[in-house]
C-alpha positions as CSV (number, residue, x, y, z in Angstrom):
1,M,11.3,17.6,-9.7
2,T,11.8,21.2,-8.7
3,E,8.9,21.8,-6.8
4,K,9.0,21.0,-2.9
5,K,6.7,19.7,-0.4
6,S,6.3,18.5,3.4
7,M,7.6,15.2,4.2
8,L,4.2,14.5,5.7
9,A,2.7,15.3,2.4
10,S,4.6,12.3,0.7
11,R,2.9,9.2,0.2
12,G,6.4,7.5,-0.2
13,V,7.1,8.4,3.4
14,W,3.7,7.4,4.9
15,G,4.2,4.0,3.2
16,A,7.9,3.8,4.5
17,A,6.6,4.8,8.0
18,I,3.9,2.1,8.1
19,T,6.0,-0.5,6.9
20,I,8.7,0.0,9.6
21,A,6.2,0.5,12.2
22,A,4.8,-3.2,11.2
23,A,8.2,-4.5,11.4
24,L,9.0,-3.2,14.6
25,A,5.9,-4.3,16.1
26,G,6.6,-7.9,14.8
27,L,10.4,-7.8,16.3
28,A,8.7,-6.7,19.6
29,G,6.5,-9.8,19.8
30,Y,3.2,-8.3,19.0
31,Q,1.0,-10.8,17.0
32,L,-2.4,-10.7,16.1
33,G,-4.8,-13.4,17.3
34,D,-5.7,-16.2,15.0
35,D,-9.4,-14.9,14.1
36,V,-8.1,-11.4,13.6
37,Q,-5.4,-12.7,11.3
38,G,-7.9,-14.6,9.3
39,S,-9.8,-11.5,9.0
40,A,-6.9,-9.3,8.1
41,L,-5.5,-11.8,5.3
42,S,-9.1,-11.9,3.7
43,L,-9.1,-8.0,3.7
44,L,-5.7,-7.7,2.4
45,D,-6.6,-10.4,-0.5
46,E,-9.7,-8.2,-1.4
47,A,-7.6,-4.8,-1.1
48,A,-5.3,-6.4,-3.4
49,V,-7.8,-7.2,-6.0
50,L,-9.4,-3.8,-6.0
51,V,-6.0,-1.9,-6.0
52,G,-4.9,-4.2,-8.9
53,G,-7.9,-3.3,-10.9
54,V,-7.9,0.5,-10.1
55,L,-4.1,0.7,-11.1
56,A,-4.9,-1.2,-14.4
57,L,-7.9,1.2,-15.2
58,W,-6.0,4.4,-14.4
59,G,-2.8,3.5,-16.2
60,R,-5.0,2.6,-19.4
61,V,-6.8,5.9,-19.1
62,R,-3.5,8.0,-18.5
63,A,-1.8,6.2,-21.0
64,S,-0.4,8.5,-23.7
65,K,1.2,6.0,-26.0
66,R,0.0,3.0,-27.9
67,L,1.2,-0.5,-26.8
68,S,3.2,-2.5,-29.3
């Protein structure tokens, strides 16, 4: 890893920033309403299935070694 890039171009930095922001909002007492929470949980559930499927497919396509 000798190439350099801006911190703003890093997905890891963005993921950490979003996680920290969510944690700070929770500590500050910000809460979503019950109807929004239900919708958010449903959306997160569907997103998890989508991401898992995409990662499985991408991993198999990019694989360079056989499984043993």
